[in-house]
Steps between C-alpha positions, in 0.01 A plus 500: 500500500819596322635323196758223554857620495749361255785322671820695443783294345808458715860516381625157396760505776220533756292203388465190712253218552398615847124501531428764757575869456683625808384854476192720535193483298334708234174391335240481336186373362258225577531366147763251388780638288453457129788259460414299811870475583592393851874534457682670789841651427691598813847656519717237663743765617231641728432156649869435563572844638494578867212717615528750778220552745493765769324406820390751760324462829149635493181437692145485374167517674259236374148453630369247249667234287432296193382143523664423167825301464737796472716635777301694759559624852299591809791675671397828657784750508554824689695618195190509281507879470871513418562193284411681179547860605803560279362317197402702195360383169480688171182571308494488120608863480809423708375676812619345827217410737531361854353152477273573797327769296353225284276387785510747790168660397333202333491123489699343219603166357869528417651230283876460473617360167811289444616742234344697219604261224369186670236293326356397836457863604286575200283214616493648852388834361202334331436286810446814705332702227231232488365630833556871433125567480448339840783704649363820350159426650643500852747784444820296491784608273696252287877555476792311350864563592790354306873488571634699209522837331227746412556426131446129565185580697367709212554217251330254735204735547461551126531131420268368767246783496492448876190659647668604824794722593858397417813606688870419468738408782848527344677434832282200591468660843134407547583136423778502757280670759225242456755216489371349179694187410763491231734245348553244228324229701181707513509568126584164342234266637281239327187693593637825358595323179147367456353845564729658242387247240138571591561874458650448156206283398266781609688750286720672756862568406822582679639836394866413461586859417393602851624182665860547388536865583783565743285587799306175478793271425719643775239528775166345428525182300427267788269729699154380603217731597177488691176682571394715794178672600572820690337816629350726578770595747877479460559186707172326420600194297210259531619228262834384369582219261859417407551294188695187582609454139458648153137489388357460847163668552269528802133415495323803356220453754751548783592836351137606466425397859791713621359793301142466622375781725506404865178524699 
């Protein structure tokens, strides 16, 4: 488990009394921060500003769904093989990889983070890493994708010590293809606020340096993620869970059931 991060101070002009950070998560330790501070400083200009979200029409083939309270779908689509065919993600070296290559020859759990600076995403990384041994035992890869740059992904990987693979999606194209929800109303909720406080009490910290980088502020501040289980096979997506709000998580047992070898 990595050491807790120190909260980065924000410029005075950016301070406000808003409780919930609007942007992605960084992380990261299970221990409370030394000062025990639960203060959240959020740039009011980001909250006031208008966010732009690009919506595209994609299909997705889903054969199993989560029983948890997030957004899930049973819709079977003929576009399963083409919905993500133009999507590429970047590995930590900056190499572009077709997203299908992550699971075409293996089964994988792919988690989609809100953003690389988000405190809740550091928690998600640990949430999934807690079952890494079980996934390894049945030959299932663990992957996390974040909407951001390769440099942001590298910082996230170093901070969290994530035990799986990490990829960046600077264009947010995978999020659009999978129709993950986005918006202020899905970010500022009572439940999300409580989960952020819980994360801070456990020692996780928002990385404001990552959160306020241009790519995140302009495109990803209100983005929610999700988790899929896919492969082997390009169009074989056996489980999809779409976060309904910031901090939403599926039942880990649902994920493991979707990963279990079929008789």
